[in-house]
Every structure is written in C-alpha cells, then in structure tokens.
DOKE-953138 format. One record per residue: residue in three letters; y, x negated, z of N, C-alpha, C, O, CB in turn. Coordinates in steps of 0.02 Angstrom, whole numbers, plus 50000, padded with zeros to 5 digits. Glycine has a CB too. Layout:
N
AlaYXZYXZYXZYXZYXZ ...
! end
This chain:
336
Unk502825023451290502575015851304503255011151314503395010451255502075012651233 Unk503495009351332504235005451359504244998351338504054993651372504325005051446 Unk504474998151283504604991451242505044986551287505524987651323505024993151167 Unk504794982351275505134974151315505574972151236505334969751184504244965351346 Unk506144973651247506554969151194506774964651185506974962051237506884969851179 Unk506904960751125507004954051118507754954651139507994960251151506814950851043 Unk508154948651144508914947851144509104950151084509664952751088509184940751153 Unk508894950351034509184953850957508504954750904508044950650901509854947550912 Unk508564960550869508184959750830507744958350790508024954250753508224959850827 Unk507144959150770506834952550759506814955050677506644960850667506004950450807 Unk506984950650618506924951350552506214952150563505844948550597507204945950504 Unk506064958550520505284960350504505284961950415505694964550377504994968450558 Unk504704959250408504624959250333503784961450329503314958650358504844950850295 Unk503774968650274503164969650261502844967750195503124968750141503104975550271 Unk502354965350201502014961850134501564965850114501004965250139501684955050141 Unk501674970650065501094976350047500784974549994500854968649978501334983550033 Unk500254979849943499854975749890499274979549897499174982849948499744967449901 Unk498794979249843498344982749816497784976449821497954970849803498574986149743 Unk496984978149850496584972849862496664967249810496604968149750495904975149864 Unk496784962449833496774955049784497304953649761497424948349734496364954649723 Unk497894960649772498404954349742498634949249730498834946849677498654953749744 Unk498614946249813499064941649824499544940949896500004937149911499434942649771 Unk499294944649922499764945649974499704940950027500184939850063499724951850000 Unk499114937850035498984933750069499144926250056499204922050100498474934850077 Unk499214924949974499344918349966500094917549960500304911749955498974915749907 Unk500714924749959501244924949952501444923950043501974921950066501434931249906 Unk501054925250067501324925250146501144918550173501524916650217500954931450198 Unk500734914950160500624908050167501154904450137501364900550179500004906050140 Unk501644903550056501984900750048502604903050082503024898650082501924899749995 Unk502814909350114503464910250145503244906450210503644902150228503754918550153 Unk502604907250255502684905050318502984897650302503524896250329501984905350361 Unk502734893950268502834887650257503644884150251503744878050251502464887050198 Unk504144889250247504694888650237504984890550291505584891950289504864891050189 Unk504574891050357504904891350442505394885250453505124879850445504234890450508 Unk505874885250467506314881350508505904877050563505464880850584506824886250543 Unk505874872250588505434868550652505784872450724505344873150766505594858150655 Unk506204874050738506594876150781506444881950777506844884950813507194874750778 Unk505934886950743505864894250764504944895350761504454892250741506364900150701 Unk505084901150793504344904250809504394910450757504864914250747504204907150902 Unk503744910050726503624913950670503034919050689502494916350702503464909350608 Unk503054924850691502454928350696502304934350649502714938050622502424930450758 Unk501534934650646501194940850582500794943850617500434941750662500724938450509 Unk500854948550598500254955650630499984957150546500254958950495500804965950682 Unk499454955550561498934956450505498564961250533498414961350593498504950150484 Unk498314967350475497704972050474497094972950416497264975650364497994978250479 Unk496524971050421496124973650397495824979250390496034983350431495924971550405 Unk495484981150362495144986850343494204987350395493904990950436495094985750243 Unk494154983150369493444979750404493584979550473494084981750501493224971550379 Unk492884975150509492864973350594493074966450595493384964250643492074974050636 Unk492864962350534492804954950545493464952550503493634953950445492014951650515 Unk493834948050561494514945950511494404940050474494244934850502495204944350552 Unk494494940550407494574932250372495304930550349495474924650340494064931250297 Unk495584934050342496244934450325496724927150362497034922550336496494942450354 Unk496594929050424497034926050496496784917950490497154913450510496734930450590 Unk496114916650462495914908050441496124906250395495944900450383495264905750430 Unk496594909250343497054904650309497764904850306498094905050254496914904550251 Unk498054904850379498544905350385498564899250442498094897250477498734911950393 Unk499234897050439499524891050500499054893250574498954899050593500614892250521 Unk498884888850598498574888150666498914883950705498714883550763497924885950665 Unk499594879250680499954875750709500434877550773500284882950798500214873850664 Unk500804875250794501434877150837501894881150813502124878950761501814871950855 Unk502084885450826502524886950799502554896350766503024900150754502524881050755 Unk501724897050760501634902950729501294904450779501004900850819501364903550663 Unk501364913850772501004915250827500504922750764500874926050727501644917750915 Unk499874923850762499434926850720499104931450756498674929750796499014922750689 Unk499324939550741498744941550778498464947550715498804949050666498964944850868 Unk497834950050730497464954550680497084961050702496614961250742496954950350647 Unk497334965650675497094973550712496604975050646496744974650586497904981250728 Unk496074976650674495284975750626495184982150624495374985350673494524971350662 Unk494914985250576494594993450585495254996650582495734996550619494114995850667 Unk495075000450507495385006650499496165004150477496204998250460495325011450572 Unk496765007950476497295006050439497875008650461498025014550458497225007450378 Unk498285003250490498855003550525499455007850486499925010150518499044996350541 Unk499415008550428499875012650390499575019950416500055023750417499845011050302 Unk499075022950433498935029250425498465033150466498375039250465498775029550369 Unk498015026150525497745027950557498135030350643498695032850646497285023550544 Unk497745028950702498235034150773498705027650774498455022050766497715036650879 Unk499255028350781499745022950778499755019450843500025013950846500445025650760 Unk499545021550883499475018650953499285011750961499615007650994499005022250988 Unk498585010250919498425003650913499064998150897499254993150928497915003650858 Unk499315001550832499724997450797500384995450853500664990050855499945001750724 Unk500555001950899500955000350926501054994450971501484990050977501025004550942 Unk500424996251004500164992351064500334986251041500874983851057499394992951084 Unk499864982750999499924975550966500494972450938500524966350939499534975150918 Unk500914975450913501764973950890502094971550962502354966050973502254982450854 Unk502034977451013502494978251061502344972351098502814968651115502474984751099 Unk501614970651116501444962251160501514958151092501684952551113500434960751207 Unk501494957751036501774952050994502434949951004502614944151012501754953550928 Unk502854955451004503634953651027503774950451101504074945351119504084960651026 Unk503344956551144503584952051208503374945551221503784941351240503414954851267 Unk502804944151214502374938351223502554931851165502634926151186501574941351213 Unk502594933151110502854927751079503594927851048503654924650996502394926351031 Unk504124930751071504714933051076505054927250970505484923050958505104930051184 Unk504474931250922504744927750874505554926950852506034929050883504434930050829 Unk505554924350810506264923350769506284928750706506694932550681506324914750734 Unk505704927050698505494932250606504774935050612504384930550627505414925950513 Unk504574939350608503774944150613503794945850522504234946950480503824954250681 Unk503144945350523502914948050432502164950750462501694948150492502804939350347 Unk502334957450436501714962250426501304962650370501484965350318501894968350431 Unk500724960050380500174962450305499774967150310499184965950320499644957450279 Unk500054974650302499324979650298499054977250257499214972850217499314987150281 Unk498174983050272497744981950231497894981750152498494983250148497314986150248 Unk497634980550083497524981850027497504993450028497894997250000496714976150010 Unk496894994850072497115000450062497555006550098497425012450108496695001750048 Unk498045003050112498535006050162499265009050111499535007550058498774998950225 Unk499335013150155499945017750131500645014450158500795016350215499855026150165 Unk501095009650127501495006150173502145011250185502515010150232501704998350143 Unk502265017150140502835020750154502785023950225503275025650259502945025950101 Unk502075024650245501925028950317501995022050362502415023250406500995033750326 Unk501825017650367502205012150405502765010050405502895006450453502015007650400 Unk503205010950363503865010650349504095015950412504325014150466504045012750265 Unk503995022050393504275027750427504185025250524504545025650573503745035850396 Unk503635023350511503525021850615503905016150605504485016550624502545019550666 Unk503745011750582504375007050610505085008050585505385003250561504234999650593 Unk505335012950587506065013450560506295018950613506885020750615506145016050471 Unk505785021750661505875026050695506435023650780506365018850819505105028550700 Unk506965029550780507325026150846507065022050901507485018550928507575030850881 Unk506575021750919506505020050973506245009950956506245005751000505925026351010 Unk506095008850892505965001650862506724999650858506794993650868505515001350781 Unk507105001850850507855000350786507774994150860507524989050837508905008550764 Unk507914993350934508224987250951507914980950955508184975550969508484987951003 Unk507134982550939506684975750934506694974650865506624968650853505894976250963 Unk506754978950802506664975350748507174978850688507364984750682505864975150730 Unk507314973050651507784974150611507314973850541507104968550519508414968950622 Unk507214979050517506844979550446507014976250384507594977350368506854985550426 Unk506684972350343506934969550273506474972650235505914975050245506934961450261 Unk506894972150181506534973850120505874975350112505484970650121506604969550082 Unk505624980850098504754980450081504624975950034505084975349994504394987350052 Unk504054971950022503894968949988503244971649950502794971449992503914963850019 Unk502984974249887502454973349865502084970049803502404969849750502364977449869 Unk501414967249804501464961349771500814964649742500384967249776501504953449812 Unk500804963749638500444967249610500374960149563500774955649553500694974849587 Unk499354961549528499304955749501499424956349444499234961449415498814952949510 Unk499764951149408500184951549343499404953649290499324958249250500704942349323 Unk498944947849313498544947149274497974953349256497494953749218498334941549295 Unk498344958749314497644964049293498084969649264497794975049263497054967449369 Unk498754969849240499254975349225498844977749172498884983949174500054973349205 Unk498454975849123498254979649078497634982349086497274983649038498314976949027 Unk497464983349147496894984849169496924993249173496654994849226496774980849235 Unk497114998149142497295006249171496785008749224497015012749265497255012249106 Unk496345007549227495895009949284495995007849341495835011649387495295008749277 Unk496295001349358496604999649415497295002249441497385005249493496644993649410 Unk497875000049381498575003549409498655008749414498955010649463499065002949383 Unk498405013749363498275021749371498025025749453498055031749470497595023049314 Unk497835020649484497765023049540498275027449616498745025349649497525018249548 Unk497975032849617498595034749673498905029649711499505028349703498355039349728 Unk498545026549755498635022049810498975015849777499375012749812497925020249847 Unk498865013749715499175008149676500085010449671500555007149693498725007649590 Unk500125017149635500825020549625501165022049683501775022949682500785026749591 Unk500725022549745500955022149802501445017649829502035018649844500525021749830 Unk501025011749832501375004949854501665002849810501764996849820501004999649874 Unk501995005349739502475001749716502985007349717503515004849697502314998149649 Unk503075013349730503485018049750503815016749810504395018549821503195023449753 Unk503375012949859503945011049930504335005849926504815005249964503625009349999 Unk504155001049874504354993249890505304995049860505505000049829503694985349825 Unk505664989849879506274988149866506124982549809506394983449754506664985849932 Unk505704976749817505614971149818504754969749770504254970049805505704969249898 Unk504694968649709504104967949683503834961249657503994958449605504094972049638 Unk503424959349700503164953949676502684953449634502214956949651503024951049714 Unk502564948849557502064950149509501804943749511502054938749486502284952849440 Unk501154944449550500734938249569500384936349498500284940349452500124940049634 Unk500214929449498499894925849429500304926649365499984926149313499144929049409 Unk500974927749359501224928149297501304923349274501784923349236501684930849288 Unk500894916149279500784911349207500034912149181499804908649136500904902249223 Unk499714916849212499074917449183498934924249130498434925549098498584917549245 Unk499674928649136499624934749092499784933849016500144929848986500094940049119 Unk499334939648993499304939248921499644942348894500064944648932498844940148895 Unk499724944448832500214949248792500004955548820500524958548833500154949248706 Unk499534958948834499334964748851499644965048929499884970548944498524965448840 Unk499664961848959499824960449044500584962049031500804967249056499644951049083 Unk500904958749000501764957648979501884965448948502304969248973501964949948905 Unk501484967148896501654974848886501624979848934501934985148935501264977448842 Unk501154977448982501064985149034501454982249092501364984449149500094988049063 Unk501854977749082502444976149154502834977649114503284979849149502614968549199 Unk503034978149050503734981649021503714988949044504224990849073503804981448932 Unk503154993949035502924999949039503015001249105503255006849115502295000849015 Unk502904997849156502854998749238503704999349257504015004049283502394990549284 Unk503954992749232504664992349243504984998449230505375001449268504964987449205 Unk504765000249165505215008849146504995012449178505475016149192505175012849076 Unk504555014449204504085019649241504685021049296505085025649299503225016249277 Unk504585015249341504835013349402505675013749397505975014949450504535005849420 Unk506045012849340506665009549337507325014349395507865012149413506875009549244 Unk506995021249411507475025949428507645022449497508205023549520507205034049430 Unk507235018549531506995017049581507405010749621507305009549680506335016149562 Unk507915006649573508225000949550507784994649585508124989749602509045001349570 Unk507144994449597506884987549621507054980149594507364979649541506204987949613 Unk506914975949622506964970449624506334967149595505944967249643507134969049682 Unk505994963949539505644961849524505614953349509505964950049470505574965749491 Unk505024951049556505084942649541504474941849517504014945849522505234937149605 Unk504474935849486503924933049444503584929449497503994928049541504144928349380 Unk503004927349510502814921749558502044919149498501524922249485502584925649662 Unk502234913449477501704910549446501664902549473501554901849533501804911349365 Unk501734897349436501734892349428502594890049505502634886049552501744891649332 Unk502974894249479503434893349548503554899649594503534905549574504194890849527 Unk503664897949650503434901249719504234906549723504744906849689503294893549801 Unk503984910249784504574912849778504804909749872504444907049915504524922649753 Unk505554911749873505844907449920505834915049966505774920549941506654902649897 Unk505914913450040506154917950091506964922050079507024927650102506154913150159 Unk507324920150057508024920350028508164926249966508694928849950508154912749997 Unk507554927249939507494930449877507234937149914507404942449889506974926449815 Unk506804937149977506654941849985506724946550076506364950750102506064940249952 Unk507474942550107507564943850135508164949250151508574948550196507434939850147 Unk508164952650122508554959550098508524964250160508034964550197508154963550027 Unk509154968350170508934973150198508734979250176509044982350133509224973750230 Unk508244981250202507934987250201508374993050193508834994050233507564987850256 Unk508224998050132508905004450123508205008350110507745007350070509735004150042 Unk508365014150172508055018550177507865023150111508135022750055508345021150222 Unk507305027850132507205033150089507185039250131506825039450181506595032250047 Unk507515043650115507435049650147507045056350117507295059150068508055051050161 Unk506545058350142506015063350118506175068850162506035067350220505215061050125 Unk506405074650157506175080550186505645086650136505725089750083506885083750209 Unk505045085950192504385090150175504495097050195504415098750254503715087450215 Unk504695101750144504655107550183504415115050141504205115350083505375108050215 Unk504495119650182503925125450147504245127150072504835126050058503865134150202 Unk503725130350020503955131849961504525135149949504675139549989503565134549936 Unk504925134049898505835137549904505645145149929505845148249978506425138149806 Unk505135147649871505025154949896504975158249951505185163949962504625156849881 Unk504695154549987504605155350082505215154050104505515157750144504065149450128 Unk505475147950074506275145550126506605152050140506785153650196506985140050079 Unk506725157050068507085162950064507055167650119507505171250140506905166050009 Unk506255166750147506425172950209506465170750261506125173050307505985178450223 Unk506955164750268507055162650337507925164650343508245164750291506825153450349 Unk508165165750389508955165750390509195160450411508915155850441509275170450428 Unk509785160950392510395154350375510195150150444509985144550428511465157250374 Unk510195151050501510385147050556509585148250585509585150650642511145149850606 Unk508985147150560508235148450578508005142050537508145140750478507865156650551 Unk507695138950573507585132650572507035131950541506665136550557507595129750628 Unk506685127450492506005130650443505435124950469505615119150478506165130150334 Unk504865126550479504365125850509503975119050482503905117150423504035132150505 Unk503765116150536503635108650530502785110350448502315114150462503285103950648 Unk502815108350410502365106950340501745102750380501905097650412502865101250267 Unk501115104650379500695099450404499945101650331499425098350333500485101050513 Unk500035105950291499575106450232499955109850176500525112050169498915110550249 Unk499425109350139499825111750055499695119350080499295121950120499305108849955 Unk500225121950037500635119949981501325118150009501575121550053500685125649927 Unk501715111249974502415111150005502955109149963502725105849917502445106950060 Unk503545109549960503935104349923504215099149961504265098450022504465107149889 Unk504455094549901504835088749981505545088149908505575089849849504115075850020 Unk505945085249950506605082549916506625075849952506685075650013507345087449928 Unk506565069349907506665063849916507325060349878507485061749820506085061449905 Unk507765054449929508245052249904508325044549930508355042149986508765056949917 Unk508355040949847508475033849861508905031349814508775032549755507885029749864 Unk509475027649831509925021649799510115026749752510215025249693509555013949767 Unk510185032249772510775037249726510425039549678510715040649625511465033649688 Unk509845040549681509255046149642508945051549702508945051649763508465040849606 Unk508695055849651508385061849694507665062549670507535060149615508795069249683 Unk507115065749709506465065049683506365073149702506405073349763505935058649719 Unk506275078249682505935083549699505235085449675505125084749615506305087849687 Unk504775087549712504175088349719503785093049753503965095549806504055084149733 Unk503185094549721503025098649727502175097649736501865095549686503345102149683 Unk501815098849793501125097349803500685104649810500895109249846501055092349872 Unk500255105049785499935112349779499055111649786498745107049761500185115949695 Unk498785116449818497995116949807497725114749749498015114849695497745123349811 Unk497135112649760496795109849697496485116649665496485116849604496165103549714 Unk496275121249694496005128249679496555133549628496385138649599495885131949760 Unk497295130249629497705133249590497625131749529497755125949512498255132649606 Unk497375137449470497525134349393497945135849369498185141149390497145135149343 Unk498245133149320498755133749270498715136249197498145136049174498985128149266 Unk498995137749173499015138949091499345133449067499965133249070499415145849063 Unk498975128449040499125123148984499735123348963500205120348988498725123748925 Unk499775127848904500445126848845500815130948883501385130148862500385129548755 Unk500815137548955501425138348993501745133449013502355133349015501365141549042 Unk501365128449033501595121949087502025118249039502635117449043500905116149120 Unk501485115448978502035108948928502615112848904503115109348892501635104948844 Unk502685120448893503275123948873503865120848931504335116848923503115132948877 Unk503675123748977504025122249042504355115849047504945114349037503555122449096 Unk503785111849067504185103949060504575101848998505085098549010503645098049063 Unk504445102948942504695099948897505445104548885505905101448858504155099248838 Unk505535111548904506165113048923506675110948985507235112849001506105118548925 Unk506325107149007507125103549054507475098949058507225093549044507155102549107 Unk508025099249073508725097149054508825090249098508565090449153509325103449075 Unk509115084949085509375080849139509245077549187509605075349231509605082649160 Unk508465076949173507875072449206507935064049185508105061749130507065075649175 Unk507775060749239507525053649211506845053149206506625050149158507715047849253 Unk506405056049253505895055849236505205062649267505265064949324505855048949250 Unk504715064449227504385069549233503685066349254503425063149209504435073849172 Unk503335066649314502695064949310502165071449358502275073249416502685056749341 Unk501805073049328501255077249351500535076649372500345071149391501205080549312 Unk500175080649371499395081649379499155088649413499175090849471499095075649426 Unk498865091849333498705099849373498065101849354497715098349318499225106649350 Unk497965104949366497285109349363497555117349310497905122249320497005111949468 Unk497095114549245497465120049179496725122349162496155120649177498005115449093 Unk497035126549127496265131449086496165127249037495785129148993496365140449046 Unk496505119649029496185115948972495995109549017496215103949003496725114348900 Unk495565110949072495445106349124496175101049149496745101749128494805101749093 Unk495955096049195496395091949221496765087249182496505082549152496115088849263 Unk497535088949181497965085549148498375081949163498775085449195498175087849123 Unk498545077049160499115072349164499685073249135499645074349075498965066849144 Unk500425073349165500915073349115501415067149153501505065649212501275081949101 Unk501655064849098502075057649108502535057049068502375054749014501715051349099 Unk503345058849079503775060649039504275056449051504535057249106503915066949041 Unk504545051149007505115049049004505615048648932505445049348873504985043449032 Unk506165047348956506895050848892506385048748824506495051448770508015044148890 Unk505875044348831505825041848752505125044948730504945046148673505835032348741 Unk504855045648775504005048648752503865055248812504075055948869503225040348766 Unk503435059348773503105063748816502565064248814502405067448764503245068748816 Unk502185062748843501415059248864500855065448893501105068148943501545052648937 Unk500365067448879500115071048926499135069148897498905067548842500515080248923 Unk498835070248958498125068648934497735072549001497965075449051497935058948923 Unk496975071148974496465071849011496295069349057495995064549033496135071548992 Unk496235068949125495975065249181495435067949218495275073849211496465064149224 Unk495095063449264494655066249300494835070949381495315068949414494245060249307 Unk494545075349398494865079749447495195077049504494985072749544494405084049472 Unk495805080449501496125075449574496065080649651495795086049658497225073349558 Unk496395076649698496535081649761496915085649761496945088849814496705079449814 Unk497345087549712497955092349721498115091549659497965086849622498555090849773 Unk498515097649643499065099749599499645095149640499805095449699499195108949594 Unk499935090449583500485088049616501105085849561500905082549513500225081949662 Unk501775087249562502425085749501502935083349534503145085149589502755092149457 Unk503145078549494503755073949544504575073949470504515072749410503245061349569 Unk505085075149498505445074149437506215071649463506615074749498505445081449390 Unk506255065449435506615061749461507555064749434507625067749381506275054149437 Unk507985063649465508515066649437509095061449464508965056749501508565074749460 Unk509805062949439510225057549474510725062449522510975061749578510685052049412 Unk510745068049467511395073549518510885078349539510385080149508512195078549467 Unk511125080649605510695086649657510765093449610511215094649570511155088349750 Unk510175097849626510135101249575509755108249612509315107049655509755096949514 Unk509895114249598509495121249650508815119549602508795118249542509915132449643 Unk508385120049642507765120349619507275125949588506845125849544507545118349660 Unk507575131349638507225136749652507135141749581506645145349579507605140149714 Unk507615141849521507285143549496506585139649425506215142149383507715147149491 Unk506735133349448505965129149419505445129149461504895127149440506005121249406 Unk505505131049520504925131849565504625139549537504035140949532505185131449654 Unk505135143649524504965151549512504495151949442503975155149442505775156549501 Unk504695148749389504455146849312503765142649323503305142849282505095141549265 Unk503765138849385503215136749392502565141249407502065141749371503325132549433 Unk502685144249467502225148449456502045153849418501525157149422502185149849490 Unk502575154549374502385159649327501725156649274501335160149242503105161649282 Unk501735150949276501145146649252500535147549261500045147349224501175141249271 Unk500625149049336499635148449377499315157349338499565162849328499655149449527 Unk498775154649328498305159249321498155164349381498195161649437497765155749304 Unk497975171449382497745173949454498045171249514497745168549561497065172749464 Unk498805172649507499205170649573498945173449624498995169949675499905172349577 Unk498535180849634498445184449673497945181749704497765184549756498415189849655 Unk497675177249687496955174149726497075170549756496535168549777496425171249697 Unk497585166649785497915160949825497665164349896497805161649950498865159749812 
! end
C-alpha cells in the first residue's frame, strides 16, 4: 500500500489502558489543549460493533475523529488499521494524532506495527501512555491479569487516574506497582483534580528491542553463519532491551511440568538480577514466582495458558547455563 506522506511526520500518541481506566477522559482533556491554528486527529478502536466513545469527543472544527470498530487494531489483521490510518493522515493532514486502542488491546503490538520503516516518514511516535485507575489498585483480581501487566510493561508514561479518590490500600498497591516496574524507568503521573498537560506526555518514543529466538539449546545446533528460523509457536526464548536493562524470558508449553522444589531452589540461587517473575505448572500445582531483592514470593494460582519466566538484569549475560538448569527441573522431559 502506498502511503501519502505529509510534509512532516505527525507527532503521534498512543493512549492505552485497561477497560474503564479513564483513557477517553484523559484524551478529552488533552484535546482541549489544541492550539486554534492546528488540526488534530483521533483514531479510536472499540472492540464491539457500535461506537460510543467517539460521541464523547469534540465534534467541532479542527478535530477529525475516526473509529475502527470490531476486533482489536493491536492484534487483529493489520490491513484495516493501515487503511484507516493512511486515509486519516492523507485526508485530514493533521498536526497531531492520537490513537486510543480498545482496553482489551496489547499496545506493544500496535507500537511494533507503527514503528516499522514504511510509517516513519508519516508518523513521529511519541511516548506510549498507559492509564491505570488508581481507585482500583487494591483489587488484586483486576491488577494481576496478564493483559493489565502487558499494558503497563509497554508504557513509557503511566497516568494514574482518579488519584484524588485513592484510599490507603490503593496507595500501598501503587508503591508496590512502582517498585515492580522500577527497572523500566517509567514516568508516573497522578491525575485527579489536577489534569495532565500535553507537555508532560509529549516526549520522544524510546524503542524496545525484542528478539524472539529458538531455545538456546536449539541455537547451538546452528552454524555461526546460519540464520535462525522465525519463531511462531512455543517453546521459545527471547531477550528484550529497554533503557539500559535486559529482560531474558522463556515461554514454554503448558503441558510441561516442573518439580516445584527444584525450580524454587534454582530461582533462589540466581545472582545479579533486579527482578524475577514466572508462572509454572509444577507437581504442586500452578505456581507464580515474584522475586525482588527485598522479597521472594510464590503462591498457588489458577491454570495459565503457558509456562513463562522473565529475569531482568542490568548487565548482559550468557543464559545457556540457566536454560539448561531450568530444563533439568522438568518432570518427564522425554514426553515433550
């Protein structure tokens, strides 16, 4: 598809957040800051087939609002999003663009699409914003969902909405959440009676690099000049880098089962890490592991879609020994 590029790349903001977090309210306030001589555009995505949020935004001159209904522009076919965005840029020629994906979306996938080379002449990506509802931070059932964590992890800026209605439990939960994501060096903004200004979020996008690769034991079977195959299914290993930190991770099939005590011993023996998080199918049931330098926590949880672990470090390291030791914790590995 041939893009009609504006004369200058358009500053583009993604405003993400879980269902009901306050994305549209934040967007309304940001749009109220538009200079009179500029045209701003909004691309909204609703999971259902009936658009509601568009009616809550300005319908006056100087704004162009388009909706993409049905499904999620983050993770469904890219073509509808590509077409809608291309038309919005070429027809409206905006000075600034806001994209609000559905609360059920994974913004990291949308970022990956919009930072591809063919969009760079048209879009100047700004820092990704994720909105969280401060008044619901005490609700562990809400904040422990994988999608919630994915949206937080993708963010450069986290806006805590309803900050003026937070109680003591919410404030404690916020401190724990900020500690958990400290390695990502995110900016946290409190939004209650005081509103967020455009200048606070109008920061350059800092890219995250993720390399999804075969398991390290499989990589050893390839010659030095041989390219690694594209990974489309479990199991796989990945390394992600952001702002001076590295995250090494593994995703493994849910049928793989691990010895709980061997796994616990292995994680407790690790050195030089900033964060260890994982969920495993063990012979003691499904367990989550959430380690920081102050606390080693593990607990029983419901069945997950896969086994997974992430380890955050500041210094690069060779992960082959850890992977080998991890697989030695597996029960009946020959049945894979």
